[in-house]
C-alpha positions in Angstrom: -82.8 -38.1 -50.5 -82.7 -34.8 -52.7 -81.3 -31.7 -51.4 -82.9 -28.9 -53.3 -82.4 -25.1 -53.1 -85.3 -22.5 -52.9 -85.2 -18.5 -52.9 -87.3 -17.2 -50.0 -87.5 -13.4 -48.8 -84.7 -13.8 -46.3 -82.2 -15.5 -48.7 -81.6 -19.1 -50.2 -82.2 -22.0 -48.1 -81.5 -25.8 -48.5 -84.3 -28.3 -48.1 -84.4 -32.3 -48.3 -87.4 -33.9 -50.2 -87.9 -37.8 -50.0 -90.7 -40.1 -50.5 -94.3 -39.7 -51.5 -97.6 -39.6 -49.7 -98.9 -37.6 -46.7 -96.5 -34.5 -46.3 -94.5 -34.2 -43.1 -92.5 -31.1 -42.7 -89.6 -31.4 -40.0 -88.0 -28.4 -38.5 -84.7 -28.7 -36.9 -83.2 -26.7 -34.1 -80.7 -24.1 -33.5 -77.3 -25.0 -34.7 -78.8 -28.1 -36.5 -79.3 -28.9 -40.2 -82.0 -31.3 -41.7 -79.7 -34.5 -40.9 -81.3 -34.0 -37.3 -84.0 -36.2 -39.1 -82.3 -38.5 -41.3 -83.3 -41.5 -39.1 -86.9 -40.4 -39.0 -86.9 -39.6 -42.6 -85.6 -43.4 -43.7 -88.5 -44.9 -41.3 -91.3 -42.7 -43.0 -90.4 -42.2 -46.7 -91.9 -45.3 -47.9 -95.3 -43.6 -47.4 -94.8 -39.9 -46.6 -93.3 -37.2 -48.2 -90.8 -35.8 -46.2 -89.7 -32.3 -46.4 -86.8 -31.1 -44.1 -85.8 -27.1 -44.5 -82.3 -26.3 -42.8 -83.6 -23.0 -41.4 -81.3 -19.9 -41.0 -80.8 -20.9 -37.4 -76.9 -21.4 -37.5 -76.0 -24.6 -39.4 -77.3 -23.1 -42.9 -75.2 -23.2 -45.9 -76.0 -19.7 -47.4 -75.9 -16.7 -45.5 -79.1 -14.4 -45.4 -79.4 -11.4 -47.2 -78.3 -8.1 -45.7 -80.6 -6.7 -43.4 -82.9 -10.0 -43.0 -85.0 -10.2 -39.9 -83.5 -13.3 -38.1 -86.0 -13.1 -35.2 -87.5 -16.7 -34.2 -91.0 -14.8 -35.2 -89.2 -14.0 -38.6 -87.9 -17.7 -39.1 -91.6 -19.2 -38.6 -92.7 -16.8 -41.1 -90.0 -18.3 -43.6 -91.7 -21.7 -42.9 -95.1 -20.6 -43.7 -93.6 -18.9 -46.9 -91.9 -22.4 -47.7 -95.2 -24.1 -47.3 -96.8 -21.7 -49.5 -94.3 -21.9 -52.1 -94.2 -25.4 -52.4 -97.8 -25.6 -52.1 -97.9 -28.0 -49.3 -101.3 -28.5 -47.5 -102.6 -30.6 -45.0 -99.0 -31.0 -43.4 -97.7 -32.7 -40.4 -95.6 -30.0 -38.8 -92.7 -31.7 -36.6 -90.6 -29.6 -34.4 -88.0 -30.7 -32.1 -85.5 -28.5 -30.0 -85.9 -24.9 -31.1 -87.7 -26.0 -34.3 -90.4 -26.9 -31.9 -90.5 -23.4 -30.6 -90.9 -22.2 -34.3 -93.5 -24.7 -34.7 -95.4 -23.1 -31.6 -95.0 -19.6 -33.0 -97.0 -20.9 -36.4 -99.7 -22.6 -34.4 -100.2 -19.6 -32.4 -100.8 -17.5 -35.7 -103.3 -20.2 -36.8 -100.7 -22.4 -38.9 -102.4 -22.1 -42.4 -101.9 -25.1 -44.4 -100.9 -27.5 -41.2 -103.3 -30.3 -40.3 -101.3 -31.8 -37.5 -98.4 -31.1 -35.3 -95.7 -33.0 -33.3 -93.7 -31.3 -30.6 -90.9 -33.1 -29.5 -88.8 -32.2 -26.6 -88.6 -28.4 -27.6 -88.4 -25.0 -25.8 -91.5 -23.8 -24.3 -93.0 -21.5 -21.6 -90.0 -19.8 -19.7 -87.5 -22.0 -20.9 -86.1 -19.9 -23.5 -83.5 -20.2 -24.2 -83.6 -23.6 -22.8 -81.2 -25.2 -20.2 -77.8 -24.4 -19.7 -77.0 -25.3 -23.2 -79.4 -22.8 -24.6 -78.3 -20.0 -22.2 -74.6 -20.5 -22.7 -74.8 -20.5 -26.5 -77.1 -17.1 -26.2 -74.4 -15.7 -24.2 -72.0 -16.2 -26.7 -74.2 -14.1 -29.2 -72.5 -10.8 -27.3 -69.3 -11.4 -28.8 -68.4 -10.2 -32.4 -68.7 -12.3 -35.1 -64.9 -12.9 -35.2 -64.7 -13.4 -31.6 -67.7 -16.0 -31.8 -66.0 -18.1 -34.4 -62.7 -18.3 -32.5 -64.5 -19.3 -29.3 -66.4 -22.2 -31.4 -63.4 -23.5 -32.5 -63.0 -25.5 -29.4 -66.2 -27.4 -30.4 -64.0 -29.0 -33.2 -62.8 -31.5 -30.2 -65.3 -34.4 -29.1 -64.6 -33.8 -25.3 -66.0 -30.3 -25.6 -68.9 -31.1 -27.8 -69.9 -33.6 -25.2 -70.1 -31.0 -22.1 -73.3 -30.1 -20.6 -73.0 -26.7 -22.1 -72.5 -27.9 -25.3 -74.2 -31.0 -27.1 -73.5 -33.4 -24.0 -77.2 -33.0 -22.6 -78.8 -33.1 -25.9 -78.0 -36.5 -27.3 -76.7 -39.8 -26.2 -75.6 -41.0 -29.7 -75.3 -38.5 -32.2 -71.8 -37.0 -31.6 -70.8 -37.4 -35.2 -73.7 -35.9 -36.7 -73.3 -32.8 -34.3 -69.7 -32.3 -35.5 -71.0 -31.8 -39.0 -73.6 -29.1 -37.9 -70.8 -27.0 -37.0 -68.9 -27.0 -40.1 -70.8 -24.1 -41.9 -70.1 -21.3 -39.1 -66.5 -22.7 -38.4 -65.5 -22.0 -42.3 -68.1 -19.3 -43.5 -67.8 -15.6 -42.2 -71.1 -14.8 -43.5 -72.8 -17.9 -41.1 -70.8 -16.7 -38.2 -72.7 -13.2 -38.7 -76.0 -14.5 -39.3 -75.4 -16.9 -36.0 -74.5 -13.9 -33.8 -77.7 -12.2 -35.1 -80.0 -15.1 -34.3 -78.7 -15.4 -30.7 -79.1 -11.6 -30.0 -82.7 -11.9 -31.2 -83.5 -14.8 -28.8 -81.7 -12.8 -25.8 -84.1 -9.7 -26.9 -87.3 -11.6 -26.6 -87.4 -13.8 -23.5 -91.2 -13.9 -23.1 -91.8 -15.1 -26.8 -92.8 -18.5 -26.1 -94.8 -17.3 -22.8 -96.9 -15.0 -25.0 -97.3 -17.7 -27.6 -98.6 -20.1 -25.2 -101.3 -18.1 -24.3 -102.8 -18.3 -27.8 -102.2 -22.1 -28.3 -105.4 -23.2 -26.8 -106.9 -21.8 -29.9 -105.1 -24.7 -32.0 -108.0 -27.1 -32.9 -106.0 -29.6 -34.7 -104.3 -32.9 -33.4 -101.0 -32.7 -31.7 -98.6 -35.5 -30.4 -96.5 -34.0 -27.9 -93.1 -36.4 -27.2 -90.9 -35.9 -24.7 -87.6 -37.5 -23.6 -88.2 -39.2 -20.1 -85.7 -37.5 -17.6 -84.6 -34.7 -20.1 -82.3 -32.4 -18.7 -82.6 -29.6 -21.1 -86.2 -29.3 -22.0 -88.5 -30.0 -18.4 -90.5 -33.0 -18.7 -93.2 -31.0 -17.0 -93.3 -28.6 -19.9 -94.5 -31.5 -22.2 -97.3 -32.2 -19.7 -98.3 -28.9 -19.8 -98.3 -28.4 -23.6 -100.5 -31.5 -23.7 -103.0 -30.1 -21.1 -103.1 -26.7 -22.9 -103.8 -27.9 -26.1 -107.4 -29.2 -26.8 -106.7 -32.3 -29.3 -103.1 -33.3 -27.7 -101.6 -36.5 -26.7 -98.4 -37.2 -24.8 -96.1 -39.9 -25.2 -92.7 -39.8 -23.1 -89.6 -42.0 -24.4 -86.9 -43.4 -22.5 -83.3 -44.1 -23.3 -83.1 -40.4 -24.9 -81.8 -36.9 -24.6 -83.5 -34.0 -26.1 -82.7 -34.6 -29.7 -85.2 -37.8 -30.0 -84.6 -37.8 -33.9 -81.0 -38.6 -33.1 -81.5 -41.2 -30.0 -84.9 -42.8 -30.9 -85.8 -42.2 -34.8 -87.8 -45.3 -35.1 -89.9 -44.2 -32.0 -90.5 -40.8 -33.2 -91.5 -42.0 -36.8 -94.0 -44.5 -35.4 -95.5 -41.3 -33.5 -95.6 -39.3 -36.4 -97.2 -42.5 -38.6 -99.9 -43.3 -36.1 -100.7 -39.5 -35.9 -101.1 -39.3 -39.8 -103.3 -42.3 -39.9 -105.7 -41.3 -37.2 -108.9 -39.3 -38.4 -109.2 -35.6 -37.7 -111.2 -34.7 -34.7 -114.9 -33.6 -35.5 -115.0 -29.4 -35.8 -116.6 -28.0 -32.8 -120.4 -27.3 -33.3 -121.2 -23.7 -34.3 -122.8 -21.7 -31.4 -124.1 -19.2 -34.0 
């Protein structure tokens, strides 16, 4: 896997780029970096080009520029900017957790350069911020960056990381990976500053995904909705609602997994992505003009 850097309007981000073939862009969520998808990329890279950006969603390595917009809509704009800058076309866009929320915002705005989408156990509708985990984290954004950093120091301890209000309900198998995601904000004051701004922006837009959902039925490309059966953070009925809302969607429910399917069931998620990229696109609707 090759890690590269690119300067975008908000600042410098890292992205991993591996493999050749059909392009898959994989979006991590809040407090997550590109390693969320390491197992998925290992399965796909033989015949896909996998591009995984570490977005400025609190596990990033480079503080953003002073005054940069860190609302979720602006982060979606950065993804669109990345696709343009790398000249990626007919992209299969994959989003898990908050990465799925970013994907929905792109879909609601037309998702130029995107040919198909995978939404995997993600924020949707009124579950934003999602569950006990998301609501707890967003409330900590009321703290100053310094106090937020002191609060997050306790996440160094595995028993704390495994609590339901931390990563305990998000993954069954990925504790070592989640510990690595915390390192930038624990050690960089600029990342802590960015993190507080992201959390406050999320708190200020509780209807963001409800409003986006009103525009999702216009998305006319193939969508795979993959949900963890019995997910305790992202309600399984939201996966079913998304699949019903999108005109070319298919739902797959996965057992023995929590929300972070790329960590808990990477091979099964990779198979779903490969099946989606191999399927022919639906025929365009006939013109009524």
